[in-house]
DRENTORKOL-3810 file (N, C-alpha, C; in nm, 4 decimals):
REM DRENTORKOL-3810
@n.u->11.1184; n.v->8.8489; n.w->10.7644; ca.u->11.1108; ca.v->8.8908; ca.w->10.6262; c.u->11.0606; c.v->9.0355; c.w->10.6215
@n.u->11.1242; n.v->9.1191; n.w->10.5426; ca.u->11.0860; ca.v->9.2595; ca.w->10.5311; c.u->10.9581; c.v->9.2730; c.w->10.4511
@n.u->10.8729; n.v->9.3676; n.w->10.4935; ca.u->10.7486; ca.v->9.3884; ca.w->10.4225; c.u->10.7714; c.v->9.4810; c.w->10.3040
@n.u->10.7064; n.v->9.4497; n.w->10.1938; ca.u->10.7181; ca.v->9.5264; ca.w->10.0711; c.u->10.6173; c.v->9.6406; c.w->10.0730
@n.u->10.6588; n.v->9.7598; n.w->10.0357; ca.u->10.5687; ca.v->9.8745; ca.w->10.0289; c.u->10.5466; c.v->9.9126; c.w->9.8833
@n.u->10.4256; n.v->9.9559; n.w->9.8541; ca.u->10.3886; ca.v->9.9983; ca.w->9.7199; c.u->10.3259; c.v->10.1369; c.w->9.7302
@n.u->10.3540; n.v->10.2239; n.w->9.6350; ca.u->10.3000; ca.v->10.3592; ca.w->9.6358; c.u->10.1729; c.v->10.3678; c.w->9.5524
@n.u->10.0853; n.v->10.4611; n.w->9.5912; ca.u->9.9674; ca.v->10.4935; ca.w->9.5125; c.u->9.9900; c.v->10.6320; c.w->9.4537
@n.u->9.9869; n.v->10.6434; n.w->9.3215; ca.u->10.0136; ca.v->10.7697; ca.w->9.2533; c.u->9.8852; c.v->10.8290; c.w->9.1973
@n.u->9.8740; n.v->10.9605; n.w->9.2069; ca.u->9.7601; ca.v->11.0342; ca.w->9.1529; c.u->9.7656; c.v->11.0283; c.w->9.0002
@n.u->9.6515; n.v->11.0012; n.w->8.9370; ca.u->9.6483; ca.v->10.9925; ca.w->8.7915; c.u->9.6464; c.v->11.1303; c.w->8.7258
@n.u->9.6119; n.v->11.2354; n.w->8.8011; ca.u->9.6050; ca.v->11.3702; ca.w->8.7453; c.u->9.7424; c.v->11.4367; c.w->8.7470
@n.u->9.8055; n.v->11.4449; n.w->8.8660; ca.u->9.9332; ca.v->11.5163; ca.w->8.8753; c.u->10.0539; c.v->11.4232; c.w->8.8848
@n.u->10.0325; n.v->11.2950; n.w->8.9161; ca.u->10.1421; ca.v->11.1984; ca.w->8.9189; c.u->10.2161; c.v->11.1885; c.w->9.0498
@n.u->10.1780; n.v->11.2667; n.w->9.1517; ca.u->10.2493; ca.v->11.2604; ca.w->9.2794; c.u->10.2122; c.v->11.1334; c.w->9.3552
@n.u->10.3091; n.v->11.0784; n.w->9.4252; ca.u->10.2883; ca.v->10.9551; ca.w->9.5011; c.u->10.2557; c.v->10.9918; c.w->9.6447
@n.u->10.1259; n.v->10.9941; n.w->9.6761; ca.u->10.0782; ca.v->11.0451; ca.w->9.8037; c.u->10.0631; c.v->10.9401; c.w->9.9120
@n.u->10.0357; n.v->10.8167; n.w->9.8776; ca.u->10.0034; ca.v->10.7126; ca.w->9.9746; c.u->10.0909; c.v->10.5901; c.w->9.9534
@n.u->10.1167; n.v->10.5166; n.w->10.0629; ca.u->10.1863; ca.v->10.3887; ca.w->10.0538; c.u->10.0988; c.v->10.2813; c.w->10.1172
@n.u->10.1068; n.v->10.1607; n.w->10.0610; ca.u->10.0315; ca.v->10.0468; ca.w->10.1126; c.u->10.1248; c.v->9.9267; c.w->10.1215
@n.u->10.0874; n.v->9.8299; n.w->10.2026; ca.u->10.1578; ca.v->9.7022; ca.w->10.2070; c.u->10.0606; c.v->9.5964; c.w->10.1559
@n.u->10.0716; n.v->9.5615; n.w->10.0273; ca.u->9.9775; ca.v->9.4663; ca.w->9.9682; c.u->10.0031; c.v->9.3241; c.w->10.0159
@n.u->9.8979; n.v->9.2441; n.w->10.0140; ca.u->9.9127; ca.v->9.1034; ca.w->10.0476; c.u->9.9844; c.v->9.0325; c.w->9.9331
@n.u->10.0557; n.v->8.9282; n.w->9.9646; ca.u->10.1350; ca.v->8.8569; ca.w->9.8648; c.u->10.0487; c.v->8.7728; c.w->9.7712
@n.u->9.9303; n.v->8.7336; n.w->9.8170; ca.u->9.8459; ca.v->8.6450; ca.w->9.7375; c.u->9.7240; c.v->8.7187; c.w->9.6848
@n.u->9.6572; n.v->8.6582; n.w->9.5909; ca.u->9.5267; ca.v->8.7065; ca.w->9.5495; c.u->9.5254; c.v->8.7952; c.w->9.4276
@n.u->9.5497; n.v->8.9207; n.w->9.4457; ca.u->9.5321; ca.v->9.0208; ca.w->9.3412; c.u->9.6358; c.v->9.0098; c.w->9.2302
@n.u->9.5917; n.v->9.0160; n.w->9.1046; ca.u->9.6854; ca.v->9.0139; ca.w->8.9928; c.u->9.6902; c.v->9.1496; c.w->8.9223
@n.u->9.5780; n.v->9.2230; n.w->8.9234; ca.u->9.5774; ca.v->9.3551; ca.w->8.8602; c.u->9.6118; c.v->9.4626; c.w->8.9646
@n.u->9.6456; n.v->9.5809; n.w->8.9168; ca.u->9.6859; ca.v->9.6894; ca.w->9.0059; c.u->9.5650; c.v->9.7550; c.w->9.0709
@n.u->9.5837; n.v->9.7975; n.w->9.1936; ca.u->9.4778; ca.v->9.8589; ca.w->9.2725; c.u->9.4495; c.v->10.0007; c.w->9.2237
@n.u->9.3213; n.v->10.0381; n.w->9.2157; ca.u->9.2789; ca.v->10.1731; ca.w->9.1793; c.u->9.1774; c.v->10.2199; c.w->9.2821
@n.u->9.2056; n.v->10.3347; n.w->9.3472; ca.u->9.1207; ca.v->10.3851; ca.w->9.4543; c.u->9.1044; c.v->10.5353; c.w->9.4378
@n.u->8.9843; n.v->10.5871; n.w->9.4684; ca.u->8.9657; ca.v->10.7322; ca.w->9.4714; c.u->9.0073; c.v->10.7817; c.w->9.6091
@n.u->9.1095; n.v->10.8676; n.w->9.6126; ca.u->9.1590; ca.v->10.9225; ca.w->9.7381; c.u->9.1836; c.v->11.0717; c.w->9.7204
@n.u->9.2007; n.v->11.1419; n.w->9.8318; ca.u->9.2250; ca.v->11.2860; ca.w->9.8264; c.u->9.3707; c.v->11.3143; c.w->9.7931
@n.u->9.3934; n.v->11.3997; n.w->9.6930; ca.u->9.5281; ca.v->11.4419; ca.w->9.6557; c.u->9.5492; c.v->11.5825; c.w->9.7108
@n.u->9.6476; n.v->11.6006; n.w->9.7960; ca.u->9.6684; ca.v->11.7315; ca.w->9.8573; c.u->9.7283; c.v->11.8326; c.w->9.7593
@n.u->9.7888; n.v->11.7856; n.w->9.6510; ca.u->9.8452; ca.v->11.8761; ca.w->9.5521; c.u->9.7381; c.v->11.9258; c.w->9.4548
@n.u->9.6445; n.v->11.8394; n.w->9.4177; ca.u->9.5339; ca.v->11.8790; ca.w->9.3308; c.u->9.4231; c.v->11.9483; c.w->9.4101
@n.u->9.4107; n.v->11.9130; n.w->9.5374; ca.u->9.3085; ca.v->11.9722; ca.w->9.6232; c.u->9.1708; c.v->11.9104; c.w->9.6068
@n.u->9.1645; n.v->11.7880; n.w->9.5523; ca.u->9.0356; ca.v->11.7214; ca.w->9.5336; c.u->9.0558; c.v->11.5695; c.w->9.5327
@n.u->8.9456; n.v->11.4961; n.w->9.5328; ca.u->8.9500; ca.v->11.3506; ca.w->9.5259; c.u->8.9755; c.v->11.3086; c.w->9.3813
@n.u->9.0802; n.v->11.2289; n.w->9.3607; ca.u->9.1154; ca.v->11.1809; ca.w->9.2269; c.u->9.1443; c.v->11.0323; c.w->9.2334
@n.u->9.1524; n.v->10.9711; n.w->9.1178; ca.u->9.1847; ca.v->10.8296; ca.w->9.1093; c.u->9.3335; c.v->10.8094; c.w->9.1334
@n.u->9.3686; n.v->10.7174; n.w->9.2225; ca.u->9.5073; ca.v->10.6836; ca.w->9.2515; c.u->9.5318; c.v->10.5402; c.w->9.2087
@n.u->9.6405; n.v->10.5156; n.w->9.1375; ca.u->9.6742; ca.v->10.3815; ca.w->9.0901; c.u->9.7997; c.v->10.3306; c.w->9.1585
@n.u->9.8059; n.v->10.2005; n.w->9.1749; ca.u->9.9217; ca.v->10.1353; ca.w->9.2380; c.u->10.0424; c.v->10.1396; c.w->9.1444
@n.u->10.1582; n.v->10.1744; n.w->9.2002; ca.u->10.2835; ca.v->10.1740; ca.w->9.1246; c.u->10.3767; c.v->10.0722; c.w->9.1866
@n.u->10.4940; n.v->10.0533; n.w->9.1267; ca.u->10.5901; ca.v->9.9602; ca.w->9.1828; c.u->10.6879; c.v->10.0293; c.w->9.2733
END
């Protein structure tokens, strides 16, 4: 079975900088993590997209 990939997008500039492979069970809401955005040049909140 192929693994599903999900992108994490910066909330400031909207660029999709990171990809994750989420687990199939458990989480119902979207993941939000503070990560470094290379386009903004600082740590910003990144939200899970489809």
